[in-house]
C-alpha positions in Angstrom: 46.7 16.6 99.3 45.2 18.7 96.2 46.7 22.2 96.7 44.4 23.9 94.0 41.5 23.0 96.0 42.5 25.4 99.0 42.8 28.9 99.4 45.9 30.9 98.4 46.6 31.8 102.3 46.1 28.2 103.4 48.6 27.0 100.6 51.1 29.5 101.5 51.2 28.6 105.1 51.1 24.8 104.4 54.0 25.1 101.8 56.1 27.2 104.3 55.7 24.8 106.9 55.5 27.4 109.6 54.0 26.5 113.0 50.6 28.8 113.5 50.4 31.0 116.3 47.0 31.5 117.9 46.3 34.9 116.4 47.2 33.9 112.9 45.1 30.6 113.2 42.1 32.6 114.6 42.2 35.1 111.6 42.6 32.3 109.1 39.9 30.2 110.6 37.3 33.2 110.7 37.7 33.3 106.9 37.3 29.5 106.6 33.9 29.9 108.7 33.1 33.3 107.2 32.1 34.5 110.6 33.6 37.4 112.6 37.2 37.3 113.9 36.3 38.5 117.1 34.0 35.6 118.1 37.0 33.3 117.5 39.2 35.7 119.3 37.0 35.5 122.3 36.6 31.7 122.4 40.4 31.2 121.9 41.1 33.6 124.9 38.5 31.8 127.1 40.1 28.5 126.4 43.4 30.0 127.3 42.1 31.5 130.5 40.7 28.0 131.5 44.0 26.0 130.5 42.2 24.5 127.5 45.0 26.5 125.4 48.3 26.9 126.1 49.8 30.3 126.7 53.3 31.7 125.7 55.4 34.1 127.2 55.8 37.6 125.5 56.3 37.6 121.7 56.5 34.0 121.3 53.2 31.9 121.9 53.2 28.3 121.3 51.5 27.0 118.1 48.4 25.9 118.0 47.9 22.3 118.3 44.9 20.2 116.5 43.4 19.5 119.9 43.5 23.3 120.6 42.2 24.0 117.1 39.2 21.7 117.2 38.3 23.2 120.9 38.1 26.6 119.4 35.8 25.2 116.7 33.8 23.5 119.2 33.6 26.7 121.4 32.5 28.7 118.5 30.0 26.2 117.5 28.2 24.9 120.7 29.0 27.7 123.6 26.1 29.3 125.2 27.9 32.5 126.0 31.4 33.1 124.1 33.2 34.4 127.1 32.5 31.4 129.2 33.3 28.8 126.3 35.5 26.7 128.2 32.9 25.5 130.3 30.6 24.0 127.3 34.1 22.8 125.5 35.2 20.9 128.4 31.6 19.3 128.7 31.1 18.8 125.0 34.6 17.4 124.3 34.1 14.5 126.4 30.9 13.3 124.7 31.1 9.7 123.4 30.0 7.7 120.9 29.0 3.9 121.5 28.4 1.0 118.7 24.7 1.5 119.1 25.1 5.0 118.2 27.2 4.0 114.9 25.5 3.5 111.5 27.2 2.1 108.8 26.2 2.0 105.3 28.2 0.0 103.2 31.0 -2.8 103.4 32.9 -2.3 106.8 36.3 -3.0 105.6 36.3 0.4 103.8 35.9 2.1 107.5 40.0 2.3 107.6 40.0 4.1 104.5 37.5 6.3 105.7 38.7 7.4 109.2 41.6 4.8 109.5 39.4 3.3 112.5 37.0 0.2 112.7 33.8 0.4 114.3 35.4 -1.3 117.6 37.9 1.7 117.6 35.0 4.1 117.6 33.0 2.6 120.3 33.7 4.8 123.2 35.8 7.3 121.7 35.1 11.0 122.8 34.3 13.6 120.4 37.6 15.5 120.7 39.7 12.2 119.9 37.8 11.2 117.1 37.8 14.9 115.6 41.6 15.0 116.2 42.0 11.7 114.2 39.7 12.6 111.4 41.4 16.3 110.9 44.7 14.7 110.5 43.3 12.0 108.2 41.7 15.0 106.0 45.2 16.5 105.9 46.7 13.7 104.2 46.6 13.1 100.6 45.1 10.0 100.8 41.6 11.3 102.2 41.2 13.3 99.5 37.6 11.8 98.4 36.1 11.8 101.7 33.6 14.2 102.7 32.9 14.9 106.5 30.1 16.8 108.5 29.9 17.9 111.9 27.0 19.2 113.4 26.4 20.6 116.7 23.0 22.0 117.7 21.0 23.0 120.5 19.0 20.0 122.2 21.1 17.8 119.9 24.0 15.5 120.5 27.0 15.9 118.1 27.1 14.3 115.1 29.8 13.2 112.7 29.2 11.8 109.3 31.9 10.8 106.8 31.3 9.5 103.4 33.6 8.2 100.6 34.7 5.1 99.2 31.1 3.9 98.5 30.3 3.9 102.1 29.2 6.1 105.0 29.6 6.2 108.6 27.4 8.3 111.1 28.5 8.7 114.8 26.4 10.2 117.5 28.0 11.5 120.4 26.2 12.2 123.8 27.3 13.0 127.4 27.2 10.3 130.0 23.9 11.7 131.7 20.8 10.2 130.1 22.1 10.8 126.4 23.0 14.5 127.4 22.8 16.7 124.7 24.2 20.2 123.3 22.4 23.1 125.1 23.7 25.9 122.6 21.7 28.4 121.0 22.6 27.8 117.5 23.2 31.8 116.8 26.3 31.0 114.9 27.9 28.3 113.2 25.9 24.7 113.4 27.5 22.9 111.0 31.1 22.5 109.3 32.2 20.4 106.7 35.4 18.9 105.1 37.4 22.0 104.1 36.9 23.3 107.9 38.4 20.1 109.4 40.8 19.7 106.6 42.1 23.2 107.4 42.5 22.6 111.1 44.6 19.5 110.2 46.8 21.2 107.7 47.3 24.4 110.2 48.7 22.4 112.9 50.9 20.0 111.2 54.0 21.3 112.9 52.3 21.8 116.3 
C-alpha cells in the first residue's frame, strides 16, 4: 500500500493497528464520502437494530467488520429511507452476478490479478461477498494499480467495474425476481470508487 496516497487520519489508524469502533468508522467514512456523519450514523444504528451490525456492551462495542462496513456503505447509497436502511441492505446485499452479466475486456488470465477470482468464481457470487473480497484485495499493496467503481442507482442493478493490468471486468448484480434492480432515490451517494472500498478494507483489517 502506498501510505502517501491516503489521508493523515487513515494512515494513523492503519499504522497503529487499532480495531475501529463503529462511531469512529462512521466519522472517518463520512469524511471519505464527503457527506453528513448523521446519515451514516442513522444507517449504522438501523443495521444494528436489525442484527446486521453487532452491538457491544457498554463502553466496548465490537470493531466494525468488513461486511458491516460495506453494509453501511450500501445503506447510505441505496436505502429509500435511512431509518429503514436494514430492509434495503438485506435485499441488495443478496443480489448476484451471473456469467452472462460479466464482461471481460482483455486477457482473462489477468483476472486473478484484478480481484483474485476467475470468471467461474464470480458466477453466482453475491454483491456483498464480491465487495468484501475486493475491499480486502484493495487493502493489499499488490492491488495498488487497480481502479474500482461501485454504482448503485434507482431503477438500476448494482454494477462493479474493475480496471487494471491491461484489462477490465464489469459485473452486474441483480435480484432473483425478474432481474430485480434497486428502488433507491439517488438523493445521496450513487457511485464510489477505489478510495472508499480501500478505506473499508484498511479500516477493518483487525476485525
